[in-house]
C-alpha positions in Angstrom: -40.1 62.2 -11.3 -41.1 62.2 -14.7 -40.0 63.6 -18.0 -41.8 66.9 -19.6 -42.6 64.4 -22.7 -44.6 62.1 -20.5 -46.3 65.0 -18.6 -47.4 66.2 -21.9 -48.8 62.6 -22.8 -50.4 62.8 -19.0 -52.3 66.0 -19.8 -53.4 65.3 -23.3 -55.9 67.4 -24.8 -56.5 69.2 -21.3 -53.3 71.2 -22.0 -55.8 73.6 -23.9 -57.3 74.3 -20.6 -54.1 74.8 -18.3 -53.4 77.6 -16.1 -49.9 78.2 -15.5 -47.9 80.2 -12.5 -44.3 80.9 -11.5 -43.5 80.1 -8.0 -39.8 79.9 -6.2 -38.1 78.9 -9.5 -40.7 76.2 -10.4 -43.5 76.4 -13.0 -47.0 75.3 -11.8 -49.0 73.7 -14.4 -52.7 73.5 -13.5 -55.3 71.6 -15.6 -59.0 71.5 -14.5 -61.2 68.7 -16.3 -64.8 68.5 -16.0 -66.3 65.2 -14.8 -69.2 63.4 -16.1 -71.0 64.3 -12.9 -70.8 67.9 -13.4 -68.0 68.5 -10.8 -64.4 69.3 -11.8 -61.1 67.5 -11.0 -57.6 68.7 -11.3 -54.2 67.5 -12.4 -51.2 69.6 -11.2 -47.4 69.6 -12.2 -44.3 71.2 -11.1 -41.7 71.8 -13.6 -38.3 73.0 -12.2 -37.0 75.7 -14.4 -33.3 74.8 -14.3 -34.0 71.2 -15.1 -37.3 71.0 -17.4 -36.6 66.9 -17.9 -37.9 66.5 -14.2 -41.4 66.8 -13.5 -44.0 66.1 -10.5 -47.5 65.3 -11.5 -50.4 64.8 -9.1 -54.2 64.4 -9.7 -57.0 65.1 -7.7 -57.7 62.2 -5.3 -60.8 60.1 -6.4 -62.9 60.8 -3.5 -62.6 64.8 -4.2 -64.9 66.8 -6.6 -64.5 70.2 -6.8 -67.4 72.6 -7.5 -65.8 74.7 -10.4 -63.3 75.2 -12.9 -61.7 78.0 -11.0 -61.7 75.6 -7.5 -60.0 72.8 -9.7 -57.2 75.4 -10.9 -57.0 76.6 -7.2 -56.7 73.1 -5.9 -53.8 72.1 -8.3 -51.9 75.5 -7.7 -52.2 75.0 -3.9 -50.9 71.6 -4.3 -47.8 72.7 -6.3 -47.3 75.3 -3.9 -47.1 72.8 -1.0 -44.9 70.3 -3.0 -42.5 73.1 -3.8 -42.4 74.1 -0.2 -42.1 70.7 1.3 -39.4 69.5 -1.1 -37.0 72.5 -1.7 -34.3 73.5 0.3 -35.7 77.0 2.0 -32.0 78.3 1.6 -31.8 77.8 -2.1 -35.2 78.8 -3.1 -36.0 81.4 -0.6 -38.5 84.0 -2.0 -37.1 87.2 -2.8 -38.1 90.4 -0.7 
């Protein structure tokens, strides 16, 4: 885990293009970045609403090149959802019906 301040430093100027989503009590921050080759990469962060000092960050693997900004955001969002589902006790963070 890292702090929210460290996450801000990690994202830098790219934060202007961020897309954010709420999922099961977490904020998913998805930041697309255009690569020199013309493709896209993404950085995703998962922030717990109840403990904003804890942030999990992941970048697109180096061998993955996405075809559009939208695909980059969707990739980061899917990673965030997968991380929450895999790391949060279902009984504590079950989706509301």
